N, C-alpha and C positions, 0 to 999 in steps of 0.2 A: 313518532319521531326520535332519531337518535339522540344521544348526549354524547358530551365531549368529556373524558376521563383524564386526569392527571396521571403520571406513571407511579406506581406504588414502591418503588425501589429508591426512594431519597432524590428525586428529581429536583430541577432547579425551579420548577414553577414555569420554565417556556419548555418543556417536554410533554407532549400530548400522545396518545394512544386511539388510533381509529378504532372505534369500538366494532366494527364489522370486519376488521382485518387483522386488528394486533399490530399494524405498522405502527412503529415509533416515529414521530416527526417533532423534530426541534424547531419551534418558531424562535427566529433569531432575526428580528428587523432592523438591530442594530448593522447587520452585512450588509445591509443597503449602501452604506457608506465606506465601504473599504475600496481602496484603490485599485482601477482597472486598467491595466498595461499601461503605466504612466510613459509618457512619450518624452520625459527628460531625464531627470537624476532618477537613478535605480535607488530604491532604498537599502539594497542587499550588498550594493558594492562598497568597498572599503571607504571611510569617510560619509556614507550615508545614513540615512536617518535610524537604522537598526543596525549598523555595524561602523560606527566611528572608529573603531581602532582595527589595526592590521588582525587578520585572522586565518588560520587555514581551514578550519571547520568553525561553526559557531552555531548556538542555539540561542532562543530568546522566547518570552511569552509572546502569542499572537495578540496584536493590538485591536484584532476584531473576533474574539474568538467564540466559536457557536455553542460553547459550553463555559460555564464559570469556573471562577477560583482558580484561574491559572493552570487547567487542566489541557489546555490546547498551547502548542508550542510551533515554532518555526525552526527547521534545521537546515544551515546552509552549507552546502557541499564543498564549495570552492569560492575565493574571492574574484575569480575570473568570470565575467560576466557571460562570456561566448561558451562556456565550457558546457559540458553534459555529464550526467552521472558515470556512463560508461568509457566517457573520455578520461576520466579521472585515472583510469586504469587501476590494477590490482591495488598498489599499495594506497592511492587516493581512495578507493572505495573502502578498504581495510579501516582508515581512519573514520569514515563514516560508520562502519558498523560498529567500532568500539565507543563512538557517541551514542549511537542509539542504544547499545547495551547499558551503558552509564544512565542516560535518561529514563530507559525502562526500569531498572533496580530503583532510581530514587524516586521516580512517580508511583512506580507499582507498591512503594511501602507506605502510600499514604493511607490513610483511613476511609478517604472518600475516592479511591480508585480502586476498580474490580479488573479492568482490563485495559491495557496498552496498545493501541495500533498506530503502527508506523506506516506511513505511505508516502506515494509520490504522484503527483499530476504532472505529466510534460506536454506541453503543446496546448493551445488554445481549444483545439477541438474537443479537449477534456476538461476544460474551464481553469485551467492554469492562468491567472491573473498577473503574474509577473514572470519574465523570460528568465531571469537569473536562477543557476540552477539550485534548486531547493527542494526538500520535501517538508512534511507535517509530522505530527504526534498529537493524537487527541488520548486523552486517558480518560476511559468511561467510569462512570458510577454504577455500572450494570454491565453484564457480559452480552453485548448485542446478539439479536436472533439469529443471524447467520452462524456468527461464531459458536453460539452454543450449539446449533444443528450438526456443525463439522465436529464438535467435539463427542457430541453423544453418537454420531453414527462412526465413531473411532477414525477419522480421517488417516489414511496412510499413502505412503508414496506410491504411485501408479506402477506395477511392474511389467506393464507390457512392454514388449520388445519392438512392435508398429509403431507405438507413440513414445517410444526415446529419442531424444534429442541428442542428448550427450550424457556419461557418466563418467566422472572422474575424481580421484581423491577422496572417495568417500562420499561424493553428492550424485545426485541424479536430477537432470531438467528431462521433464515430459509435456506433452500436449495433454491435457486432461480429457476423460473420456467423453464427458458432455460439459460443454460451456455455453453461456450465453452470447458469449463476444466471438467473432470469427477467428482472430489470434489470440491465443490463451497458452500460458507456460505455466508450469510449475515445478519449484526448485526446493530441493528438501535433501538435508544428509540422510544417508542409508541406513544409518543405525539410529533409534529413536533419541533426538534431543528436545526438551520442551521450551528452551528459552535462548535467546542469545548470551546471557550470563553463563549459560552453562556450557558452551563451545570454547574450546581449548585454542589457543595461539594459532596452531596448523589449521584447526576447522574455520577459523575465521578467515585465515587466508584463502582456503579452497572456496568459502563461501563467496568470497570476494570475488575472484576468478571465474566461478560459475555465473554470478550476477552480470559481470562484464561480457562474458561469452554470450549469455542470452539474449541481452540487449542489443549486443553488436550483429546477431544472426538476424533479429527481427527488422533492423534497419538495413542489412544485406539482403532481406527479402525481398524487400520493394524498393531498394537503390534510394530511398529517402530518408530523412528525420521523420521517425514514425511517433505520432503521438501515442502516448501509453499512460495506464495507470498501474503503479508497481503498490504491494503491500505485505507485510507480513503478517502471517498468525502465528501467534506463539501461546504458550501457557497463560490464563488468565492469573492474576495477582493475588486472587482472593480463592480461598479453598483450594489450596495448590495440592493437598493430597487428594482429594476426589480427581483431580485433572491430572494425576500422575503420569498418565500415558499419554498427553497430548504432545504431537509431533509439530517440530517447528516448520515452517514452510513459506516460501514467498509465492506470490502470485502475481503474475504479468499479463495484461490485456490491452488489447488495440481494438479500436472499434473501426478500423480499416479493413476492408476486405478487398481493395486493391489499392494501387499507389495513388493518393489523394480522393480515394472512394470510399465515403463513410458508409457504415452499415447502422441504420437507425434503429432503434427501438420503437416499434411502432404501435397502435392501437391494440392490435388482437395480441399482442406479447405484454403491455403495461396492464391490460386489463384480466388478464387472467393469469400471469405470472409462468405462462409456457411460451418458450422462445424457438426460434427459428434460424437455425446456423447454417449460410451458405456455403461454410469451408468445411471439408471434410476432416475430422483431426489426424486421422492417418497419413492423409495426404498433406498436411500442414507438415507433420513431424518429419517426414521425407523431405520435404523441401526445404526447412530449417536443418535438417543433418546435414545438407550439401552446401 
């Protein structure tokens, strides 16, 4: 008979570890009550519940946080409800990057935060419950397993020319060697930088330009507004000396394998943790380069 165990890294009481796999599961019943695609007033538009005053970019604590103690935040990219992240252009994305850097520094300085994850879900297919352009920040009280594995394995930008999509102004966009998702990109500076706060103004401009370019290429590949998940891997905010060689990088993935055609993760993959990708990475890179 198996037993359930709480996390040993200062968990909040709603976190459990599957004793047979080590998988961390956050039990968050309160999130059943969060809004799901409101049909009338958008809470993120100016004058709405979460944005009563005019703004260009804006952040606030998540009302339905999956983790306690104000460690989960919403980041609004623009007051324009119909805008997209890439549609902000380089200047608009740069403003978001500056806000991400500021929130990473502030959250990371807390004693109960070990790792800051910045991410965006775009599209209903990947679980976005409000269409207004926005992302989120989760400040973990531990270093998540996947992050830890990438750090331990010394992640570095892919140097393959076959999988290179674009190289510009000190940044590289590449298709990863092996991804569970049919469409996947990694964006990183060519020279090692650990966190957003370490990027110079010029590097932030180049980062913004590469993010816009990558997202526009994905939409152009399918000729549609593609659902995607985007997240930033950066140096953990605890024991930074141990992770001095961490390499900042963005990952963008989409579950589409064709225009409007979902590639579902199925039983053989969920049960084994091994995946079957119908897209050849080198062919994807060639298509995105064009």
